[in-house]
ZAGUBA-578725 format. One line per 10 residues: number of its first residue (from 1); for each residue x, y, z of C-alpha. Coordinates in steps of 0.5 Angstrom, whole numbers. Example, Ala and Ser with C-alpha at 12.3 -4.5 7.8 and 13.67 -1.06 7.14 Angstrom:
BEGIN
1) 25:-9:16 ~ 27:-2:14
***
This chain:
BEGIN
1) -26:40:28 ~ -25:36:35 ~ -20:39:40 ~ -16:36:44 ~ -19:38:52 ~ -16:35:58 ~ -15:39:64 ~ -19:45:69 ~ -26:46:66 ~ -29:53:67
11) -36:54:68 ~ -40:53:62 ~ -33:51:57 ~ -36:46:52 ~ -32:42:46 ~ -34:41:40 ~ -34:34:37 ~ -33:32:30 ~ -31:27:25 ~ -23:29:24
21) -18:28:28 ~ -18:26:36 ~ -19:24:42 ~ -23:28:46 ~ -22:28:53 ~ -25:32:58 ~ -23:32:66 ~ -29:34:71 ~ -27:37:78 ~ -33:36:83
31) -38:41:82 ~ -36:43:74 ~ -40:42:68 ~ -39:42:60 ~ -43:42:55 ~ -41:37:50 ~ -43:40:42 ~ -44:36:36 ~ -42:39:30 ~ -41:34:24
41) -39:39:18 ~ -42:34:12 ~ -49:34:15 ~ -53:38:10 ~ -59:40:14 ~ -59:37:20 ~ -66:34:22 ~ -65:31:29 ~ -58:30:34 ~ -58:24:39
51) -53:22:44 ~ -50:15:46 ~ -47:14:52 ~ -41:7:52 ~ -45:6:46 ~ -52:6:48 ~ -57:10:48 ~ -56:16:52 ~ -62:16:59 ~ -63:23:60
61) -62:24:67 ~ -62:31:72 ~ -54:31:70 ~ -55:29:63 ~ -58:33:59 ~ -59:34:52 ~ -61:41:50 ~ -65:46:46 ~ -60:46:40 ~ -58:38:40
71) -51:39:44 ~ -50:35:52 ~ -50:39:58 ~ -46:35:63 ~ -45:35:70 ~ -39:32:76 ~ -45:33:81 ~ -45:27:85 ~ -51:22:82 ~ -54:15:86
81) -52:10:82 ~ -57:7:78 ~ -59:0:80 ~ -63:-3:74 ~ -57:1:68 ~ -51:2:73 ~ -47:2:67 ~ -51:8:65 ~ -51:12:72 ~ -45:18:73
91) -43:23:69 ~ -36:18:67 ~ -37:15:60 ~ -36:15:53 ~ -40:20:48 ~ -42:21:41 ~ -47:24:38 ~ -51:22:31 ~ -53:28:27 ~ -58:26:22
101) -61:30:16 ~ -66:27:10 ~ -59:25:6 ~ -57:20:11 ~ -53:20:19 ~ -45:22:21 ~ -43:19:28 ~ -38:23:30 ~ -32:22:35 ~ -32:19:42
111) -31:24:47 ~ -29:21:54 ~ -31:25:61 ~ -27:23:67 ~ -27:26:74 ~ -20:29:77 ~ -17:23:82 ~ -11:23:85 ~ -9:17:87 ~ -5:15:94
121) 3:14:94 ~ 5:7:90 ~ 11:9:92 ~ 14:12:98 ~ 22:15:99 ~ 26:11:103 ~ 31:14:109 ~ 39:12:106 ~ 45:14:109 ~ 51:17:103
131) 58:20:104 ~ 60:27:104 ~ 62:29:97 ~ 57:23:93 ~ 50:22:91 ~ 43:21:94 ~ 37:21:91 ~ 29:20:93 ~ 24:17:89 ~ 16:18:89
141) 10:15:85 ~ 3:17:84 ~ -3:16:79 ~ -8:22:78 ~ -13:25:72 ~ -10:30:69 ~ -2:28:71 ~ 0:31:77 ~ 6:36:79 ~ 11:32:84
151) 15:37:88 ~ 20:37:94 ~ 21:39:100 ~ 27:39:106 ~ 24:40:113 ~ 18:43:110 ~ 21:47:105 ~ 22:47:98 ~ 28:45:96 ~ 34:49:94
161) 34:52:87 ~ 42:50:86 ~ 45:45:81 ~ 46:40:86 ~ 38:39:87 ~ 36:36:80 ~ 28:35:80 ~ 26:30:75 ~ 18:31:72 ~ 18:23:73
171) 18:24:82 ~ 26:23:83 ~ 30:28:87 ~ 37:27:86 ~ 42:30:90 ~ 50:31:87 ~ 55:33:90 ~ 52:32:98 ~ 54:36:103 ~ 54:36:110
181) 48:41:110 ~ 44:37:107 ~ 41:32:112 ~ 35:32:114 ~ 28:30:113 ~ 25:30:105 ~ 19:29:102 ~ 15:31:95 ~ 8:34:94 ~ 3:31:89
191) -2:36:87 ~ -7:36:81 ~ -14:39:81 ~ -16:34:85 ~ -12:35:92 ~ -5:35:94 ~ -3:29:98 ~ 4:29:102 ~ 9:22:102 ~ 12:20:109
201) 19:23:110 ~ 26:20:109 ~ 32:21:113 ~ 38:23:108 ~ 44:22:113 ~ 51:26:111 ~ 57:22:113 ~ 63:26:114 ~ 69:25:110 ~ 71:24:103
211) 70:18:98 ~ 76:14:98 ~ 79:14:92 ~ 79:10:87 ~ 73:5:86 ~ 70:2:79 ~ 64:7:75 ~ 58:3:77 ~ 50:7:74 ~ 47:8:82
221) 41:9:76 ~ 39:6:70 ~ 34:9:65 ~ 27:5:65 ~ 23:2:59 ~ 18:6:58 ~ 12:7:54 ~ 8:13:54 ~ 4:17:49 ~ 5:22:44
231) 5:29:47 ~ 7:27:53 ~ 14:28:57 ~ 19:23:58 ~ 25:22:62 ~ 31:18:61 ~ 35:18:68 ~ 42:15:69 ~ 46:17:76 ~ 53:15:76
241) 58:14:81 ~ 66:13:81 ~ 72:17:83 ~ 73:22:80 ~ 66:23:78 ~ 65:20:71 ~ 63:23:65 ~ 56:20:62 ~ 54:20:54 ~ 48:18:51
251) 47:14:44 ~ 41:11:41 ~ 43:4:40 ~ 41:4:33 ~ 45:9:31 ~ 41:14:30 ~ 43:21:33 ~ 39:23:38 ~ 33:28:37 ~ 36:36:37
261) 29:37:42 ~ 31:32:46 ~ 34:36:53 ~ 39:35:58 ~ 37:35:65 ~ 41:36:71 ~ 49:33:68 ~ 47:26:66 ~ 39:25:65 ~ 36:27:58
271) 28:30:58 ~ 24:30:52 ~ 18:35:53 ~ 13:33:48 ~ 15:26:45 ~ 13:24:38 ~ 13:17:34 ~ 21:19:32 ~ 23:18:39 ~ 21:12:40
281) 29:7:40 ~ 33:4:45 ~ 37:9:49 ~ 44:7:51 ~ 47:11:58 ~ 54:10:58 ~ 58:12:64 ~ 66:13:64 ~ 71:13:68 ~ 76:19:67
291) 83:18:65 ~ 82:10:64 ~ 78:6:59 ~ 74:3:65 ~ 66:4:63 ~ 59:1:63 ~ 53:2:60 ~ 46:2:62 ~ 40:2:56 ~ 32:3:56
301) 28:2:51 ~ 22:8:50 ~ 17:7:46 ~ 12:13:43 ~ 4:11:42 ~ 0:16:37 ~ -7:16:38 ~ -10:14:30 ~ -10:19:25 ~ -13:19:17
311) -6:20:13 ~ -11:20:7 ~ -19:22:8 ~ -23:19:2 ~ -26:24:-2 ~ -34:26:-3 ~ -35:22:-11 ~ -42:22:-15 ~ -43:17:-19 ~ -48:14:-25
321) -53:9:-23 ~ -50:1:-24 ~ -43:3:-24 ~ -37:3:-18 ~ -36:7:-13 ~ -29:7:-10 ~ -27:10:-2 ~ -19:10:-1 ~ -17:11:6 ~ -11:10:10
331) -9:12:17 ~ -2:12:22 ~ -2:11:29 ~ 2:6:34 ~ 0:1:35 ~ -3:0:28 ~ -10:2:27 ~ -15:-3:24 ~ -21:1:19 ~ -28:0:18
341) -32:3:16 ~ -39:7:17 ~ -46:8:13 ~ -50:14:16 ~ -48:11:22 ~ -49:4:22 ~ -42:-1:21 ~ -41:-3:13 ~ -41:-11:13 ~ -36:-14:8
351) -40:-18:3 ~ -43:-19:-4 ~ -41:-13:-8 ~ -39:-8:-2 ~ -33:-10:0 ~ -27:-7:6 ~ -21:-10:2 ~ -15:-12:6 ~ -12:-4:5 ~ -17:-1:8
361) -22:2:2 ~ -28:1:1 ~ -31:-2:-6 ~ -38:-1:-7 ~ -41:-5:-14 ~ -46:-4:-18 ~ -49:2:-14 ~ -56:3:-13 ~ -60:9:-10 ~ -60:6:-3
371) -52:7:-4 ~ -52:14:-3 ~ -51:18:3 ~ -45:19:8 ~ -39:14:9 ~ -34:14:14 ~ -27:11:15 ~ -27:10:22 ~ -19:8:24 ~ -18:6:32
381) -13:3:36 ~ -12:2:44 ~ -11:9:45 ~ -17:12:41 ~ -20:13:34 ~ -20:18:28 ~ -25:19:22 ~ -26:22:17 ~ -33:23:13 ~ -35:23:4
391) -41:22:1 ~ -43:19:-5 ~ -49:21:-10 ~ -52:17:-14 ~ -54:20:-21 ~ -60:18:-24 ~ -61:21:-32 ~ -68:22:-35 ~ -70:16:-41 ~ -67:10:-38
401) -70:4:-39 ~ -75:1:-32 ~ -72:-6:-28 ~ -72:-13:-32 ~ -78:-17:-29 ~ -80:-23:-28 ~ -73:-25:-27 ~ -74:-33:-25 ~ -69:-39:-25 ~ -69:-46:-24
411) -64:-51:-21 ~ -62:-56:-27 ~ -57:-59:-23 ~ -53:-59:-18 ~ -48:-54:-19 ~ -52:-51:-26 ~ -58:-46:-25 ~ -62:-43:-31 ~ -64:-35:-31 ~ -69:-32:-34
421) -73:-26:-34 ~ -77:-21:-39 ~ -75:-14:-42 ~ -76:-8:-38 ~ -83:-5:-39 ~ -80:3:-40 ~ -75:4:-46 ~ -74:-3:-48 ~ -72:-1:-55 ~ -66:2:-52
431) -63:-3:-49 ~ -56:-5:-51 ~ -55:-11:-47 ~ -56:-14:-39 ~ -51:-15:-34 ~ -54:-22:-29 ~ -50:-22:-22 ~ -51:-27:-17 ~ -47:-30:-11 ~ -48:-33:-4
441) -54:-33:-1 ~ -52:-34:6 ~ -45:-32:10 ~ -42:-26:11 ~ -35:-24:6 ~ -39:-27:-1 ~ -36:-25:-8 ~ -40:-22:-12 ~ -40:-24:-19 ~ -42:-20:-26
451) -44:-24:-34 ~ -45:-19:-39 ~ -51:-22:-44 ~ -53:-19:-50 ~ -58:-15:-52 ~ -62:-20:-56 ~ -61:-26:-49 ~ -66:-26:-43 ~ -64:-32:-41 ~ -57:-35:-38
461) -55:-41:-35 ~ -50:-41:-29 ~ -45:-45:-28 ~ -39:-48:-23 ~ -44:-46:-17 ~ -44:-50:-10 ~ -49:-56:-10 ~ -55:-56:-4 ~ -53:-47:-4 ~ -57:-41:-3
471) -56:-36:-9 ~ -59:-30:-10 ~ -60:-28:-17 ~ -61:-20:-20 ~ -61:-17:-28 ~ -59:-10:-30 ~ -61:-7:-37 ~ -56:-2:-41 ~ -58:2:-45 ~ -54:8:-48
481) -55:13:-43 ~ -54:8:-38 ~ -56:2:-33 ~ -63:1:-30 ~ -65:0:-23 ~ -64:-7:-20 ~ -69:-13:-22 ~ -73:-16:-16 ~ -68:-21:-12 ~ -69:-29:-13
491) -66:-34:-9 ~ -65:-41:-11 ~ -62:-47:-8 ~ -58:-52:-13 ~ -59:-59:-12 ~ -56:-64:-8 ~ -50:-68:-11 ~ -47:-74:-7 ~ -42:-72:-2 ~ -35:-70:-3
501) -32:-74:3 ~ -33:-80:8 ~ -34:-79:14 ~ -29:-80:19 ~ -28:-87:22 ~ -25:-89:29 ~ -26:-97:32 ~ -25:-100:39 ~ -28:-107:41 ~ -31:-107:48
511) -30:-115:48 ~ -26:-120:44 ~ -33:-121:39 ~ -35:-114:37 ~ -32:-107:34 ~ -36:-100:36 ~ -35:-97:30 ~ -36:-88:31 ~ -36:-82:25 ~ -36:-75:25
521) -41:-74:19 ~ -38:-70:13 ~ -38:-62:15 ~ -44:-58:11 ~ -39:-55:6 ~ -37:-63:3 ~ -44:-66:6 ~ -46:-63:-1 ~ -54:-63:2 ~ -57:-67:7
531) -54:-74:10 ~ -60:-79:10 ~ -56:-86:11 ~ -49:-89:11 ~ -46:-96:9 ~ -42:-99:13 ~ -37:-105:10 ~ -33:-109:14 ~ -29:-117:13 ~ -24:-120:16
541) -17:-118:13 ~ -15:-125:9 ~ -23:-125:5 ~ -26:-121:1 ~ -33:-123:3 ~ -35:-116:4 ~ -42:-115:10 ~ -46:-108:9 ~ -50:-105:14 ~ -55:-100:13
551) -56:-94:19 ~ -59:-88:18 ~ -57:-82:17 ~ -57:-79:25 ~ -53:-84:27 ~ -46:-84:29 ~ -45:-91:32 ~ -46:-97:31 ~ -42:-105:34 ~ -41:-110:30
561) -43:-116:34 ~ -42:-124:33 ~ -33:-122:30 ~ -27:-127:31 ~ -23:-127:37 ~ -16:-124:35 ~ -18:-122:28 ~ -16:-117:24 ~ -22:-113:21 ~ -22:-107:15
571) -28:-103:16 ~ -30:-97:12 ~ -36:-92:12 ~ -40:-89:6 ~ -45:-83:7 ~ -51:-82:3 ~ -55:-76:1 ~ -62:-76:-4 ~ -58:-77:-10 ~ -53:-83:-7
581) -48:-85:-3 ~ -40:-82:-4 ~ -33:-84:-4 ~ -33:-89:1 ~ -26:-88:7 ~ -21:-91:6 ~ -20:-98:9 ~ -19:-98:17 ~ -16:-104:21 ~ -17:-107:27
591) -15:-113:31 ~ -21:-116:36 ~ -18:-118:43 ~ -16:-124:45 ~ -20:-128:50 ~ -16:-131:54 ~ -12:-125:56 ~ -18:-120:57 ~ -19:-120:64 ~ -12:-116:66
601) -11:-113:59 ~ -15:-106:60 ~ -20:-105:54 ~ -20:-100:48 ~ -21:-92:50 ~ -28:-91:47 ~ -31:-86:43 ~ -25:-84:39 ~ -26:-78:36 ~ -21:-74:31
611) -23:-66:28 ~ -18:-67:22 ~ -15:-60:21 ~ -10:-58:15 ~ -4:-59:19 ~ -6:-62:26 ~ -10:-67:28 ~ -14:-67:35 ~ -16:-73:39 ~ -21:-74:44
621) -24:-80:47 ~ -27:-82:53 ~ -24:-87:58 ~ -25:-95:57 ~ -30:-99:61 ~ -25:-102:65 ~ -22:-96:67 ~ -20:-97:74 ~ -14:-102:73 ~ -11:-97:67
631) -5:-92:69 ~ -5:-88:62 ~ -6:-88:56 ~ -1:-89:49 ~ -2:-85:42 ~ 2:-88:37 ~ 1:-84:29 ~ 4:-85:22 ~ 3:-82:16 ~ 0:-88:10
641) 2:-88:3 ~ -4:-89:-2 ~ 0:-96:-4 ~ 0:-99:3 ~ -7:-96:5 ~ -9:-104:4 ~ -5:-107:8 ~ -4:-110:15 ~ -3:-104:20 ~ 1:-104:26
651) -4:-106:30 ~ 0:-108:37 ~ 4:-103:41 ~ 10:-108:42 ~ 12:-106:34 ~ 13:-99:36 ~ 17:-98:31 ~ 12:-99:26 ~ 10:-91:27 ~ 12:-86:25
661) 11:-82:33 ~ 9:-86:39 ~ 9:-88:44 ~ 7:-81:46 ~ 5:-83:54 ~ -1:-79:57 ~ -4:-79:64 ~ -9:-82:65 ~ -14:-77:66 ~ -13:-74:60
671) -18:-74:54 ~ -16:-71:49 ~ -8:-69:45 ~ -6:-65:39 ~ -2:-68:34 ~ 2:-61:30 ~ 6:-60:24 ~ 3:-65:19 ~ 2:-64:12 ~ -4:-62:9
681) -8:-67:5 ~ -4:-73:7 ~ -7:-81:9 ~ -6:-81:18 ~ -7:-87:21 ~ -7:-86:29 ~ -8:-91:35 ~ -10:-91:41 ~ -8:-97:47 ~ -10:-96:54
691) -4:-99:59 ~ -3:-101:67 ~ 3:-104:69 ~ 3:-111:67 ~ 2:-110:59 ~ -1:-105:53 ~ -9:-106:52 ~ -13:-107:47 ~ -12:-101:41 ~ -18:-95:39
701) -15:-94:31 ~ -17:-89:27 ~ -15:-87:19 ~ -17:-81:15 ~ -14:-75:11 ~ -12:-68:14 ~ -15:-62:10 ~ -12:-60:4 ~ -9:-54:4 ~ -12:-48:-1
711) -11:-49:-9 ~ -5:-43:-8 ~ -2:-46:-2 ~ -1:-53:-6 ~ 6:-56:-7 ~ 5:-58:-15 ~ 10:-63:-18 ~ 12:-55:-22 ~ 11:-48:-19 ~ 4:-45:-22
721) 5:-38:-23 ~ -1:-33:-24 ~ -4:-33:-31 ~ -1:-29:-36 ~ -6:-22:-38 ~ -10:-23:-44 ~ -8:-22:-51 ~ -10:-17:-57 ~ -14:-13:-52 ~ -18:-9:-56
731) -23:-3:-55 ~ -28:0:-60 ~ -33:7:-58 ~ -40:3:-58 ~ -43:11:-56 ~ -42:17:-53 ~ -44:13:-47 ~ -41:6:-48 ~ -35:3:-51 ~ -34:-5:-52
741) -28:-9:-49 ~ -25:-15:-52 ~ -20:-20:-51 ~ -18:-26:-52 ~ -15:-31:-47 ~ -8:-32:-46 ~ -4:-37:-50 ~ -1:-41:-45 ~ -3:-41:-38 ~ -1:-46:-32
751) -8:-45:-28 ~ -15:-45:-30 ~ -18:-38:-31 ~ -25:-37:-28 ~ -26:-29:-31 ~ -22:-24:-32 ~ -23:-16:-28 ~ -23:-10:-32 ~ -20:-4:-29 ~ -22:3:-34
761) -21:10:-32 ~ -21:17:-35 ~ -14:17:-39 ~ -8:20:-34 ~ -12:21:-28 ~ -9:21:-22 ~ -14:19:-17 ~ -14:12:-15 ~ -22:13:-12 ~ -24:14:-19
771) -22:8:-22 ~ -26:3:-23 ~ -27:-5:-23 ~ -31:-10:-27 ~ -31:-17:-27 ~ -33:-22:-34 ~ -33:-29:-34 ~ -34:-27:-42 ~ -28:-24:-46 ~ -32:-19:-48
781) -36:-13:-43 ~ -40:-7:-45 ~ -37:-2:-41 ~ -43:4:-40 ~ -43:10:-35 ~ -38:13:-39 ~ -38:21:-41 ~ -39:23:-49 ~ -33:24:-52 ~ -27:23:-46
791) -21:18:-48 ~ -20:13:-43 ~ -16:7:-41 ~ -17:0:-40 ~ -13:-6:-38 ~ -15:-13:-36 ~ -12:-19:-32 ~ -14:-26:-31 ~ -16:-29:-25 ~ -15:-37:-23
801) -18:-40:-17 ~ -15:-36:-10 ~ -9:-32:-16 ~ -10:-26:-20 ~ -5:-24:-25 ~ -2:-19:-27 ~ -5:-13:-31 ~ -4:-12:-39 ~ -2:-7:-42 ~ -7:-1:-43
811) -10:1:-49 ~ -14:8:-50 ~ -21:9:-54 ~ -25:16:-54 ~ -32:15:-53 ~ -36:18:-59 ~ -38:25:-58 ~ -46:27:-57 ~ -49:34:-56 ~ -47:38:-52
821) -49:37:-44 ~ -49:45:-43 ~ -49:52:-46 ~ -43:56:-47 ~ -41:60:-40 ~ -39:67:-38 ~ -44:70:-44 ~ -42:77:-43 ~ -46:83:-47 ~ -42:90:-48
831) -45:96:-52 ~ -40:99:-57 ~ -45:105:-60 ~ -52:106:-61 ~ -52:100:-67 ~ -47:95:-65 ~ -46:91:-58 ~ -40:86:-57 ~ -41:79:-55 ~ -36:75:-51
841) -37:67:-48 ~ -33:62:-46 ~ -33:54:-48 ~ -38:49:-46 ~ -38:46:-39 ~ -38:40:-42 ~ -37:40:-49 ~ -39:32:-50 ~ -34:33:-57 ~ -30:39:-60
851) -36:45:-62 ~ -36:46:-70 ~ -41:53:-69 ~ -44:57:-64 ~ -51:60:-65 ~ -52:66:-62 ~ -60:69:-62 ~ -62:75:-60 ~ -68:79:-60 ~ -72:86:-57
861) -78:82:-55 ~ -76:76:-51 ~ -83:73:-50 ~ -83:71:-58 ~ -81:64:-60 ~ -73:62:-62 ~ -76:61:-69 ~ -77:69:-70 ~ -70:70:-66 ~ -64:73:-71
871) -59:68:-71 ~ -51:68:-72 ~ -47:63:-73 ~ -40:63:-71 ~ -34:58:-72 ~ -33:54:-66 ~ -25:57:-65 ~ -28:63:-64 ~ -30:67:-57 ~ -33:74:-59
881) -36:78:-64 ~ -40:84:-66 ~ -47:84:-68 ~ -48:91:-72 ~ -55:93:-75 ~ -58:94:-68 ~ -63:100:-66 ~ -61:105:-61 ~ -63:106:-55 ~ -67:99:-55
891) -66:92:-50 ~ -63:86:-53 ~ -64:80:-50 ~ -58:75:-52 ~ -58:67:-51 ~ -53:62:-53 ~ -52:55:-55 ~ -45:51:-59 ~ -46:45:-64 ~ -42:39:-65
901) -42:34:-70 ~ -48:31:-67 ~ -53:37:-66 ~ -54:43:-62 ~ -54:43:-55 ~ -59:47:-50 ~ -59:55:-51 ~ -56:59:-45 ~ -61:63:-40 ~ -62:70:-43
911) -59:76:-42 ~ -59:83:-43 ~ -56:89:-46 ~ -59:97:-47 ~ -56:99:-53 ~ -53:106:-53 ~ -58:113:-55 ~ -56:118:-61 ~ -52:124:-59 ~ -53:130:-64
921) -45:129:-66 ~ -47:122:-68 ~ -53:126:-72 ~ -49:131:-76 ~ -44:125:-77 ~ -40:125:-85 ~ -46:122:-88 ~ -51:126:-86 ~ -47:132:-88 ~ -46:129:-94
931) -54:128:-96 ~ -55:136:-93 ~ -50:138:-98 ~ -53:134:-103 ~ -60:135:-102 ~ -59:142:-103 ~ -55:142:-109 ~ -61:139:-113 ~ -66:143:-110 ~ -61:149:-113
941) -61:146:-119 ~ -68:145:-120 ~ -69:153:-118 ~ -64:155:-124 ~ -68:149:-128 ~ -75:153:-126 ~ -72:159:-127 ~ -68:158:-135 ~ -76:155:-137 ~ -78:161:-135
951) -73:166:-138 ~ -75:162:-144 ~ -83:162:-144 ~ -82:170:-143 ~ -78:171:-150 ~ -83:166:-154 ~ -87:171:-152
***
């Protein structure tokens, strides 16, 4: 575990670093040392330990040494600063360790090592004069590590231990009912492990005579807003004066009762010995003058900060290849901590099949062997960090198909790619289907999409892609046993398309016969390829004959010459890729200057550029050529409806009423301005003119649209709700490890459904980390990698663009049974007599179905093959039996198997038992006695028969 360690260290003390609750803080006194031990419990078979200081690999020095056992020795002895790495020199710093093993690596908490210090006083007690029976208050403030203990002395002797003298832990001394004997020189003494400091003396003078009667109640020292770290003590001070002495009480502003662990210190102050988050709140001190209704209040807020703590740690899990792993992590703290994840000590970026959700959970889809290792949830806030570690093991079964081979992809259009592959080289005949996965190849936080493909298909057209975008594809094969390794990935770029948006256009004039056209290229996500050229169309407002000019794709401005003065022209622009021109911009109107007035009229501002955002326009420009003559700028803008987009715009500054907003007057030195609170996806027109003391100048005009809002945020005529869940959801057992799930698109939906999310887990599961999610663009999916004869529950949701619907009703299905994966457990043998043995057992841990029969094999020679052993069978609901007919005083060997309707599973390990040896009482049992009697009787009969025969023969003679 990780211990909070702050305070005095003895020589040879050590601090153990791990990944659990924290933080660790070590305060070193001069010439002291500490040993930091790296003990990261989840790591098995540690190979080596490395250390970091302030995030950099540790550079060992005389006072910083890694010991043979991997611990770090730190000494506080003074060391000269290293000029090459000044941030790494000295003993102070933040230390962490990384423990490496064959399975991965785990990083520890951070331990902060600091020197003990004591600053100078930044608030000294002040001299004061009070009346007898009044109140006095002295205060001094100082900072140090560890926090100093402050005591008070009067005339260099500790203040009396009387109830009238109240020493507060925050450095305040209160004296109530001041007596003449209290006069003297007071100072405070601050001490900690670093040193001891004395404040200046403050003289208390006492005026003889009692306080005048009456007077309003006043609060002399009010509570202050305070922020502390959980576990620290805090004082809420309140001193009130009146005659007679006022009664002081405390309440919480939120109406909650003051916690029972809060202590009243002195007569009027509150002390919280160990602050906790539940102490946070606004505390109100109320002073009442006795026998009156007069009172005053003072309030202050207490905020208790807390270091992060993991409230729900991720669990160590094992998953089969190509399934989904989910690590749930929740943390608490004040301020609320942020959560990020590490794998083997390195930061995880949310992208593709690896997603860090907003809740802090980590989801890994389509896991492979490379995903095995240690995962750490790290919660951080301004006070420190906490972490928790879990291990992911990836299970690969034997007999799985090898990876699909020769994956290729061909771009068919700007939005479609044909992906093809060949069947795996090994175990290809066992394949029941494929899955095709793809995502953007560049960027972070990309979404990985997945298609389920039938067994008889080795190609698929992937549609609805983005033009001129790189995508990465790979394929996975599935059999009844599970998934193959992923195929090699292939990157392909979709073809270019015409631009989806036009450049943003602005116009200005330097002379009466020209128009300077400048523009911003379409953003990369809307260019749909490399811009190769632009086409500028222009004509006068009253004419239909349009003149066109083409310029190269690297140009951003052009000047139109030989125009008529004082004429309104309209201009538009279109961008082209190798696939052709996209839609042109809206017509933008501009009036050329009047030739007669140009000497005194300011020119239009140059290089007018507008960066359109969703709800704002950022406007930038440069001063006109005759900028020395201008006094400032006037800015106008308005929203343009589609119906009036081609009508004449109010270009003259005199027509202020034609603009929605303006003029906005700006100073001469201003070169940018942002228009805010605009509507997304609307067409706006902006006009900027320079003015002087005589008149307004010529206008620079821009027309364009603000960015469109995300699909979910658009305000349609009828509010579109989330899509309904699919209907007719049906689950069909496909094998002992897979289930087909099929459904139909909902009968009615207000949004376009782009794919579906399937949620499944073992029936009745309470552990959220074992819930798995798959995405399918089709209306069926083969869920593989399941456990035999296990009841699963499934639910499906419909997903639109930027909006997900609810999950539908749950359907349940068992996978088909299989042979038992494990033999009967806890096999026990007990001899009953020389000829019989009692056999006990328990069901298999993984029966994979209903056990219909148990198989018992036994033999006195364990080297013989199984077919030469004696076989006994018992029904599946029996867990003990007797085996008779054995030989006495003989060692017998037993092993057991179990059988389902599919077949038999493996046999258990062989166990032996020795039958009992025969005793005399066993030899002369009832059967033996009966045999003897019968034998004797037969012998006597024979003798009698012989005697009779002999007697008869003798008579005949």
